[in-house]
PyMOL CGO cylinders between C-alpha atoms (Angstrom):
from pymol import cmd
from pymol.cgo import CYLINDER

trace = [
    CYLINDER, 2.34, 9.48, 12.11, 3.99, 6.35, 10.80, 0.3, 1, 1, 1, 1, 1, 1,
    CYLINDER, 3.99, 6.35, 10.80, 5.47, 6.17, 7.32, 0.3, 1, 1, 1, 1, 1, 1,
    CYLINDER, 5.47, 6.17, 7.32, 3.21, 4.80, 4.57, 0.3, 1, 1, 1, 1, 1, 1,
    CYLINDER, 3.21, 4.80, 4.57, 4.66, 2.96, 1.57, 0.3, 1, 1, 1, 1, 1, 1,
    CYLINDER, 4.66, 2.96, 1.57, 2.58, 1.68, -1.32, 0.3, 1, 1, 1, 1, 1, 1,
    CYLINDER, 2.58, 1.68, -1.32, 4.09, -0.70, -3.86, 0.3, 1, 1, 1, 1, 1, 1,
    CYLINDER, 4.09, -0.70, -3.86, 2.24, -0.36, -7.17, 0.3, 1, 1, 1, 1, 1, 1,
    CYLINDER, 2.24, -0.36, -7.17, 2.26, -0.93, -10.89, 0.3, 1, 1, 1, 1, 1, 1,
    CYLINDER, 2.26, -0.93, -10.89, 1.05, 1.90, -13.10, 0.3, 1, 1, 1, 1, 1, 1,
    CYLINDER, 1.05, 1.90, -13.10, -1.28, -0.43, -15.04, 0.3, 1, 1, 1, 1, 1, 1,
    CYLINDER, -1.28, -0.43, -15.04, -3.11, -1.67, -11.93, 0.3, 1, 1, 1, 1, 1, 1,
    CYLINDER, -3.11, -1.67, -11.93, -6.57, -0.17, -11.27, 0.3, 1, 1, 1, 1, 1, 1,
    CYLINDER, -6.57, -0.17, -11.27, -6.48, -1.24, -7.60, 0.3, 1, 1, 1, 1, 1, 1,
    CYLINDER, -6.48, -1.24, -7.60, -3.16, 0.57, -7.21, 0.3, 1, 1, 1, 1, 1, 1,
    CYLINDER, -3.16, 0.57, -7.21, -4.64, 3.75, -8.66, 0.3, 1, 1, 1, 1, 1, 1,
    CYLINDER, -4.64, 3.75, -8.66, -7.63, 3.42, -6.35, 0.3, 1, 1, 1, 1, 1, 1,
    CYLINDER, -7.63, 3.42, -6.35, -5.58, 3.07, -3.17, 0.3, 1, 1, 1, 1, 1, 1,
    CYLINDER, -5.58, 3.07, -3.17, -3.22, 5.91, -4.15, 0.3, 1, 1, 1, 1, 1, 1,
    CYLINDER, -3.22, 5.91, -4.15, -6.25, 8.15, -4.71, 0.3, 1, 1, 1, 1, 1, 1,
    CYLINDER, -6.25, 8.15, -4.71, -7.70, 7.01, -1.37, 0.3, 1, 1, 1, 1, 1, 1,
    CYLINDER, -7.70, 7.01, -1.37, -4.60, 8.15, 0.53, 0.3, 1, 1, 1, 1, 1, 1,
    CYLINDER, -4.60, 8.15, 0.53, -4.56, 11.44, -1.39, 0.3, 1, 1, 1, 1, 1, 1,
    CYLINDER, -4.56, 11.44, -1.39, -8.20, 12.07, -0.45, 0.3, 1, 1, 1, 1, 1, 1,
    CYLINDER, -8.20, 12.07, -0.45, -7.33, 11.41, 3.21, 0.3, 1, 1, 1, 1, 1, 1,
    CYLINDER, -7.33, 11.41, 3.21, -4.54, 14.01, 2.87, 0.3, 1, 1, 1, 1, 1, 1,
    CYLINDER, -4.54, 14.01, 2.87, -1.95, 11.51, 4.07, 0.3, 1, 1, 1, 1, 1, 1,
    CYLINDER, -1.95, 11.51, 4.07, 1.64, 11.60, 2.93, 0.3, 1, 1, 1, 1, 1, 1,
    CYLINDER, 1.64, 11.60, 2.93, 2.93, 8.36, 1.46, 0.3, 1, 1, 1, 1, 1, 1,
    CYLINDER, 2.93, 8.36, 1.46, 5.70, 7.01, -0.70, 0.3, 1, 1, 1, 1, 1, 1,
    CYLINDER, 5.70, 7.01, -0.70, 4.61, 5.24, -3.87, 0.3, 1, 1, 1, 1, 1, 1,
    CYLINDER, 4.61, 5.24, -3.87, 7.06, 2.73, -5.29, 0.3, 1, 1, 1, 1, 1, 1,
    CYLINDER, 7.06, 2.73, -5.29, 6.13, 1.83, -8.88, 0.3, 1, 1, 1, 1, 1, 1,
    CYLINDER, 6.13, 1.83, -8.88, 7.39, -1.65, -9.77, 0.3, 1, 1, 1, 1, 1, 1,
    CYLINDER, 7.39, -1.65, -9.77, 6.05, -1.67, -13.35, 0.3, 1, 1, 1, 1, 1, 1,
    CYLINDER, 6.05, -1.67, -13.35, 9.36, -2.19, -15.14, 0.3, 1, 1, 1, 1, 1, 1,
    CYLINDER, 9.36, -2.19, -15.14, 11.40, -3.40, -12.17, 0.3, 1, 1, 1, 1, 1, 1,
    CYLINDER, 11.40, -3.40, -12.17, 11.20, -7.20, -12.13, 0.3, 1, 1, 1, 1, 1, 1,
    CYLINDER, 11.20, -7.20, -12.13, 14.04, -7.60, -9.63, 0.3, 1, 1, 1, 1, 1, 1,
    CYLINDER, 14.04, -7.60, -9.63, 12.41, -5.24, -7.12, 0.3, 1, 1, 1, 1, 1, 1,
    CYLINDER, 12.41, -5.24, -7.12, 9.04, -6.93, -7.64, 0.3, 1, 1, 1, 1, 1, 1,
    CYLINDER, 9.04, -6.93, -7.64, 10.63, -10.33, -6.99, 0.3, 1, 1, 1, 1, 1, 1,
    CYLINDER, 10.63, -10.33, -6.99, 12.30, -8.98, -3.84, 0.3, 1, 1, 1, 1, 1, 1,
    CYLINDER, 12.30, -8.98, -3.84, 8.91, -7.76, -2.60, 0.3, 1, 1, 1, 1, 1, 1,
    CYLINDER, 8.91, -7.76, -2.60, 7.35, -11.14, -3.39, 0.3, 1, 1, 1, 1, 1, 1,
    CYLINDER, 7.35, -11.14, -3.39, 10.16, -12.87, -1.48, 0.3, 1, 1, 1, 1, 1, 1,
    CYLINDER, 10.16, -12.87, -1.48, 9.63, -10.53, 1.48, 0.3, 1, 1, 1, 1, 1, 1,
    CYLINDER, 9.63, -10.53, 1.48, 5.84, -10.81, 1.72, 0.3, 1, 1, 1, 1, 1, 1,
    CYLINDER, 5.84, -10.81, 1.72, 4.96, -14.04, -0.03, 0.3, 1, 1, 1, 1, 1, 1,
    CYLINDER, 4.96, -14.04, -0.03, 2.40, -12.10, -2.08, 0.3, 1, 1, 1, 1, 1, 1,
    CYLINDER, 2.40, -12.10, -2.08, 2.37, -11.91, -5.86, 0.3, 1, 1, 1, 1, 1, 1,
    CYLINDER, 2.37, -11.91, -5.86, -0.03, -8.98, -6.27, 0.3, 1, 1, 1, 1, 1, 1,
    CYLINDER, -0.03, -8.98, -6.27, 0.02, -5.21, -5.97, 0.3, 1, 1, 1, 1, 1, 1,
    CYLINDER, 0.02, -5.21, -5.97, -0.79, -2.91, -4.39, 0.3, 1, 1, 1, 1, 1, 1,
    CYLINDER, -0.79, -2.91, -4.39, 0.94, -3.78, -1.17, 0.3, 1, 1, 1, 1, 1, 1,
    CYLINDER, 0.94, -3.78, -1.17, 0.51, -1.18, 1.56, 0.3, 1, 1, 1, 1, 1, 1,
    CYLINDER, 0.51, -1.18, 1.56, 2.91, -0.89, 4.47, 0.3, 1, 1, 1, 1, 1, 1,
    CYLINDER, 2.91, -0.89, 4.47, 2.53, 1.21, 7.59, 0.3, 1, 1, 1, 1, 1, 1,
    CYLINDER, 2.53, 1.21, 7.59, 5.95, 1.45, 9.11, 0.3, 1, 1, 1, 1, 1, 1,
    CYLINDER, 5.95, 1.45, 9.11, 7.43, -2.00, 8.55, 0.3, 1, 1, 1, 1, 1, 1,
    CYLINDER, 7.43, -2.00, 8.55, 4.06, -3.78, 8.78, 0.3, 1, 1, 1, 1, 1, 1,
    CYLINDER, 4.06, -3.78, 8.78, 2.27, -5.04, 5.67, 0.3, 1, 1, 1, 1, 1, 1,
    CYLINDER, 2.27, -5.04, 5.67, -1.42, -4.20, 6.06, 0.3, 1, 1, 1, 1, 1, 1,
    CYLINDER, -1.42, -4.20, 6.06, -2.42, -5.73, 2.74, 0.3, 1, 1, 1, 1, 1, 1,
    CYLINDER, -2.42, -5.73, 2.74, -3.77, -4.60, -0.58, 0.3, 1, 1, 1, 1, 1, 1,
    CYLINDER, -3.77, -4.60, -0.58, -6.53, -2.26, -1.68, 0.3, 1, 1, 1, 1, 1, 1,
    CYLINDER, -6.53, -2.26, -1.68, -9.48, -4.15, -0.20, 0.3, 1, 1, 1, 1, 1, 1,
    CYLINDER, -9.48, -4.15, -0.20, -7.63, -4.83, 3.07, 0.3, 1, 1, 1, 1, 1, 1,
    CYLINDER, -7.63, -4.83, 3.07, -6.73, -1.16, 3.47, 0.3, 1, 1, 1, 1, 1, 1,
    CYLINDER, -6.73, -1.16, 3.47, -10.25, 0.07, 2.72, 0.3, 1, 1, 1, 1, 1, 1,
    CYLINDER, -10.25, 0.07, 2.72, -11.68, -2.45, 5.20, 0.3, 1, 1, 1, 1, 1, 1,
    CYLINDER, -11.68, -2.45, 5.20, -9.27, -1.21, 7.88, 0.3, 1, 1, 1, 1, 1, 1,
    CYLINDER, -9.27, -1.21, 7.88, -10.39, 2.34, 7.18, 0.3, 1, 1, 1, 1, 1, 1,
    CYLINDER, -10.39, 2.34, 7.18, -14.08, 1.40, 7.39, 0.3, 1, 1, 1, 1, 1, 1,
    CYLINDER, -14.08, 1.40, 7.39, -13.51, -0.23, 10.78, 0.3, 1, 1, 1, 1, 1, 1,
    CYLINDER, -13.51, -0.23, 10.78, -11.51, 2.73, 12.14, 0.3, 1, 1, 1, 1, 1, 1,
    CYLINDER, -11.51, 2.73, 12.14, -8.44, 0.53, 12.55, 0.3, 1, 1, 1, 1, 1, 1,
    CYLINDER, -8.44, 0.53, 12.55, -6.43, 2.37, 9.87, 0.3, 1, 1, 1, 1, 1, 1,
    CYLINDER, -6.43, 2.37, 9.87, -6.40, 5.61, 11.85, 0.3, 1, 1, 1, 1, 1, 1,
    CYLINDER, -6.40, 5.61, 11.85, -5.28, 3.69, 14.94, 0.3, 1, 1, 1, 1, 1, 1,
    CYLINDER, -5.28, 3.69, 14.94, -2.45, 2.04, 13.01, 0.3, 1, 1, 1, 1, 1, 1,
    CYLINDER, -2.45, 2.04, 13.01, -1.36, 5.43, 11.70, 0.3, 1, 1, 1, 1, 1, 1,
    CYLINDER, -1.36, 5.43, 11.70, -1.75, 6.99, 15.16, 0.3, 1, 1, 1, 1, 1, 1,
    CYLINDER, -1.75, 6.99, 15.16, -3.63, 9.98, 13.79, 0.3, 1, 1, 1, 1, 1, 1,
]
cmd.load_cgo(trace, "trace")
């Protein structure tokens, strides 16, 4: 299975939702909390062009935020991307 990274802020309800989603699917992931890390948040914004969190990566590929990830799961595409 490919590595999952989730960039979050601890005050973000969408971040909490997507973290809980991956826990319920029993998938291992790395959560990177950017709450008090403005330089790291800016680096992520520079990398992706996005200003919001969560940002979910599978391997090196950005798959999107909470809604994007849940939509991929509903379509079955998430499992394919993870190669489960």
